[in-house]
NUNU-89912 format. One record per residue (C-alpha): residue in one letter; x, y, z. Coordinates in pm, whole numbers, plus 50000, padded with zeros to 5 digits. Layout:
residues N
aXYZ
...
***
This chain:
residues 328
n517281188537165
g513681197037247
y513141220436949
y510491220736681
i512171220336339
l510141242736108
a510821247535738
q509571275835521
d509211273135148
g506861282634870
s505061264034595
d503251276034284
i499631265534244
n498361265633886
l494781277533839
p492361270933553
f492181300033312
w489091321533334
h488761351833108
d487091373133380
d490021368233622
t491471402733695
q494701389133852
i496041370833546
s499521382033439
y500081384833065
g503681380732953
q505181384532610
d504611348232515
s502671334032808
i499761338033046
v500421333033419
c497401321633612
q498791311133950
y498931315134323
h502101311734530
l501631293734862
n504091303735136
a503981279835429
l505731271635756
y505911233935803
d506711212436106
c509241187435971
i508901162836261
n505161164036341
h504211168735972
v501701197236005
f501541232635867
w501711259636135
e501351289935907
s500391296635547
r499861326635323
i498561328434967
d500281353834744
l500501362334378
p503221343534185
t506331363434275
k509411351734463
k509601385534639
s506681375034859
e508651346635021
k510911368235238
s508071391635341
a505941361335433
r508751348235654
i509011381835832
d505231382435885
f505311347336032
i508101357136271
n506261388436383
h502941370336435
r504631340736609
n501691316536573
y503991286636626
p505931271936922
e508511294637084
n511181267437101
s511481264136723
i514331264036473
i513361277336129
t515191263435826
a515111276235469
d516761271535130
r518891296234933
g515881316234815
y515691331935160
e519301344035173
s518991379535306
y520661401935563
n517271417235637
l515731383435717
i518671373335937
a518381406236127
h514641401036182
c515301366236324
i517991378936561
e515931409036676
n512961385936749
n515081359136924
q514221334036652
k516661305436599
f517351298136232
v519401277535987
f519511291735632
r521301276635335
v523271302835140
k525371303734825
d528831288734866
i532031308434923
d532911311834552
t529741331434474
r529771366234317
s526611376834495
g525171368934834
i526191368735198
m529491350635138
t530711377834900
s533921395235017
i534311373035326
s537731356435333
l537011320035406
p539031287935356
d537971263135088
e537341235335337
t535021224835619
f534721251735886
d532561265736164
i533171302736238
t531341333636365
v531571366536174
t530351401936233
r529401425035946
t528501461635974
l525691471635739
t525411508035638
n523781530435380
l526631555735397
q529561557935157
t532251573435374
n535961569035307
e536131543035583
v533301523135425
k534851525335078
k538231514135209
n536511485235391
e539491470635572
n539071434135675
n535781433335479
q533951447335779
f531331468535602
v528441458935378
f526981487835180
v523181486535151
p522001506134844
s518681524334838
t517271497734606
s517741470634873
v515521465235175
f516991465635525
d514521475635794
y517021484736065
l518751513435885
d517231548235881
a518181584935922
c518931579436293
n520681545736261
r523301545635986
f525191514836105
y523951480536213
n526231452936346
l525111418136250
s526811387036396
f526061351836277
r527651317636253
i528761302435922
v528911264535892
r530351246635588
f530471208935550
k531161184135273
i528291164535116
a530291148534831
d533911145034723
d534041179834569
k530761195234690
y529991215735000
e526931230935165
t527131264435344
l524691274635617
v524271305735830
t522751302836176
n522501317536523
l522461283936704
d524801280637000
e527941260736914
n527821244737262
e524401230237179
f524771222436808
g528071210436669
l529171209336307
s527991173436264
d524411182536366
f523751206336078
k523611180335803
d520681163335979
l519051196636067
y519061209035711
h518081175035567
l514821176335764
r513801206235551
w513111182535260
n509981170235442
e508171202235337
e508821194334969
t507191160535029
a504271177635205
f503641200434905
y503641169334682
y501001152234897
l498941184134919
k498711185834541
h498681149734428
a497081131234723
v494831156734896
g493841171134557
m495021207234547
l495291204234168
y491541202034124
f489381232234202
h485601233334198
c485101270634145
k486311299733935
k486571330034163
r489881334434338
q488301340734676
h486631306434660
i489821289734534
q491631303734839
q489021286735059
e489741253734885
i493501257934937
y493081264735309
a490651235435332
s493291212635176
i495891223935430
l493421219035717
f492581183835599
y496291175535558
n496951186235919
y493921166936043
a495061135735860
n498651137435981
l497621140836345
i495851107336300
i498761091836106
q501371102336363
n499261088136647
i498821054536475
k502481053636367
k503591052736732
k501601020536787
i502911000736487
k505320973036584
l507040951936319
k509330922236338
k512940926636228
t512880935335860
k515430947535609
y513870982335587
i512071005435823
y508421006335718
n506271037435731
i502591043635675
n501531047235312
v500361083435317
r498301081634997
s496321051835124
a495961067435469
l494591099935326
t491971080735129
n490861061535439
i490831092835658
r488701110535396
n486221081435407
y486231082535788
f485651120135780
r482581113935563
n481331087135809
q481731060035544
i483911037535763
k484211031536136
e487191041336349
y488481005536397
i488401000136017
l490311032635967
i493041021836211
r493200986736062
n493550999635705
i496231025035794
k498280998635978
k497870974235689
y499310995135406
l502971003535468
t505881013535247
p509611007235304
s511941036335376
r515171035635173
p517251065435292
d520341057035082
r518441052234757
n519401076534480
v516831081134204
q516991108833947
r514011132133981
s511621133233688
i510401169133667
k507481175633435
r505571207233358
q502461207633572
s499181216833405
p496081228333594
k492991206833579
a490251224233385
l486771228633529
n484391203933369
n481431227533417
r483211258433292
t481391278033026
s483291293132735
***
């Protein structure tokens, strides 16, 4: 519908241990030597619009999203999607106040914590709009809470639109719930207009978010964000941003060439092999191959797309790559 579909997520980046590192976290049985990369990713054009490097804490994800919305260094006509880690009244309010369209996945209706708590909803597919009144007061009316209208915000929670002058804040949003399996549902909250986006559109909208997970995989395993050539964190940050810049540069080339590929009728839809393309673009960037060779090689190596294929994910603990020149 003419919108950019942007996804925000975070990914941990493991760093080689260095005894002079002042930002290492020492736990009871472990040492945490990491960065957490928060990024805003264009799911259709396959480029990163925003990124921020934080220390390894999930609390930074919501604050990074708010910073991105306030800075607005991405197209105005964008829809931002996010997974359950971003479920927050404060984040929803920031999106609405800044006229930012969003689609957030939230915990389902049977949850004991989260936005769906205390909202009377049917255990079926639905598309409804609700209004909640957030407050930091505990009056008799709030305690009685008829029709589950009020949401009490304790002092330990963050909500930026409540203060001494504004004790109540009305928040309206749309809740969409659809079936993804025989006995499994997904629940989303959004501010998209129901006349523009129907219930059937949200499955495709949210599915596009998975492209950012794939982008993080290529950043680490194809671009090489697992291997760092320095020890100091300031220099490692430069390498991380350089990896993101190269990934964007490469995908602008890939997307341009992709539009020109024409195949005969085949069983599968074939896409460019990203790993091979990144290698060739790196060689082109170093002036090791000519432009026509780059285009020929990218067009040559393709991989089939199998959208209905179900393969169990093999998740392994990721270890950082040690520096070969590191002194003890």
